[in-house]
C-alpha positions in Angstrom: -5.7 52.7 -125.1 -7.2 51.1 -122.0 -10.5 51.6 -120.2 -13.3 54.0 -121.1 -12.6 55.8 -124.4 -14.1 58.0 -127.1 -12.6 57.3 -130.6 -13.6 59.1 -133.8 -13.0 57.3 -137.0 -12.1 59.1 -140.3 -15.7 58.5 -141.5 -16.9 60.6 -138.5 -18.3 57.5 -136.9 -17.8 57.8 -133.1 -17.1 54.9 -130.7 -17.8 55.5 -127.0 -17.1 52.6 -124.8 -14.5 50.3 -123.3 -11.2 49.5 -124.9 -8.3 47.1 -124.2 -5.0 47.0 -126.0 -6.2 49.6 -128.4 -9.3 47.5 -129.5 -13.0 47.8 -128.8 -13.5 45.5 -125.8 -16.5 45.3 -123.4 -19.6 47.5 -123.7 -19.5 50.1 -126.5 -21.5 52.0 -129.0 -20.8 53.1 -132.5 -22.6 56.4 -133.4 -22.9 56.9 -137.2 -23.1 60.3 -138.9 -26.6 59.5 -140.3 -27.9 59.3 -136.7 -28.0 55.5 -136.4 -26.1 53.5 -133.7 -24.8 50.1 -132.9 -24.7 49.1 -129.3 -22.6 46.0 -128.7 -20.4 43.8 -126.5 -17.0 43.5 -128.0 -14.1 41.1 -127.5 -10.7 42.0 -128.9 -12.2 44.2 -131.5 -14.9 41.8 -132.7 -18.6 41.9 -132.0 -19.9 39.3 -129.5 -23.5 40.6 -129.7 -25.1 43.8 -130.7 -28.2 45.8 -131.6 -28.4 48.2 -134.6 -30.9 51.1 -134.3 -31.8 53.2 -137.3 -31.8 57.0 -137.0 -35.6 57.0 -136.7 -35.6 54.6 -133.7 -36.4 51.4 -135.6 -34.3 48.5 -134.1 -33.1 45.7 -136.4 -34.1 42.2 -135.3 -32.5 39.5 -137.4 -34.9 36.8 -136.3 -38.2 38.7 -136.3 -37.7 41.3 -138.9 -41.1 42.3 -140.3 -40.4 45.8 -141.5 -41.1 46.4 -145.2 -41.7 42.8 -146.0 -44.0 41.3 -148.7 -47.0 41.6 -146.3 -46.5 45.1 -145.1 -44.7 47.6 -147.4 -45.2 50.7 -145.1 -42.3 52.9 -144.1 -41.5 52.9 -140.4 -42.7 56.5 -140.0 -46.0 55.3 -141.5 -46.2 52.5 -139.0 -45.6 54.9 -136.1 -47.6 57.9 -137.4 -50.1 56.5 -139.8 -50.6 56.8 -143.6 -50.9 60.0 -145.5 -54.2 61.0 -146.9 -55.1 59.9 -150.4 -53.1 61.8 -153.1 -50.2 62.6 -150.8 -47.4 60.1 -151.4 -44.6 59.3 -149.0 -41.6 58.3 -151.2 -39.1 57.7 -148.5 -39.0 56.9 -144.8 -37.9 60.5 -144.2 -40.9 62.7 -143.5 -40.8 65.5 -144.6 -38.5 64.4 -147.4 -35.1 66.0 -147.9 -35.1 69.1 -150.2 -33.0 68.3 -153.3 -31.4 71.3 -154.9 -32.6 72.0 -158.5 -30.7 70.0 -161.0 -29.1 67.7 -158.4 -29.4 64.1 -157.5 -29.6 62.5 -154.1 -26.8 59.8 -154.0 -27.2 58.5 -150.4 -24.6 60.5 -148.6 -25.2 63.9 -150.3 -26.2 65.6 -153.5 -24.5 65.2 -156.8 -24.4 68.1 -159.2 -23.8 66.9 -162.8 -22.7 70.4 -163.9 -19.8 70.6 -161.4 -19.4 66.8 -160.9 -19.2 67.5 -157.2 -20.9 65.6 -154.3 -21.8 67.8 -151.3 -23.2 66.4 -148.1 -26.7 67.3 -146.9 -25.3 70.4 -145.1 -23.8 71.5 -148.4 -20.2 70.8 -147.4 -17.9 69.4 -150.1 -17.6 65.6 -149.9 -15.8 64.6 -153.1 -15.3 65.1 -156.8 -17.3 62.4 -158.7 -15.1 60.2 -160.9 -16.4 59.1 -164.3 -17.5 55.7 -162.9 -19.5 57.5 -160.1 -21.2 59.7 -162.6 -22.2 56.7 -164.7 -23.5 54.9 -161.7 -25.6 57.8 -160.6 -27.0 58.2 -164.2 -27.8 54.4 -164.2 -29.5 54.7 -160.8 -31.7 57.6 -162.0 -32.5 56.0 -165.3 -30.6 58.5 -167.4 -29.0 57.5 -170.7 -25.4 58.6 -170.4 -25.3 59.4 -174.1 -28.1 61.9 -173.7 -26.5 63.4 -170.6 -23.2 63.8 -172.4 -25.0 65.8 -175.1 -26.2 68.6 -172.8 -28.7 66.7 -170.8 -30.3 68.8 -168.1 -31.5 66.9 -164.9 -34.8 68.9 -164.9 -35.7 67.0 -168.1 -35.7 63.8 -166.0 -37.8 65.2 -163.1 -39.9 62.1 -162.9 -36.8 60.2 -161.6 -36.1 62.6 -158.8 -37.8 62.2 -155.4 -39.6 65.3 -154.2 -40.8 66.4 -157.7 
């Protein structure tokens, strides 16, 4: 590939920009499925310089990064739009938060259903079957004792660990 190109990777990340000898070369942008992007100057497939922008518009700055540091723990949406009134908690930067199906767990790229052991994306499309190690990792993340889960544990019993409840 030479010149201006559009290339879609297996992860659904899209590259739009210049290419040379089949590699990213020159100005180009990677668009990620979560809505974030990486604008960069490339040379023979390697980044020379670039800027990462999160899906909410926040730009990463390696030298002057003050977001969510020890002095200011607010989410970016709180910085832009203000804090919620007393008694209304904002648990993630996403406002309003994602609706989690009953009995499921948010695992970053979709929802995990412990009854089916399937992970579906946020549009409810099949992503993958959860392997035993994945299930244990999700249980550990949510503070669930695997022995209890294995004996008929119902996720509703651990509602305090699920955002949005």
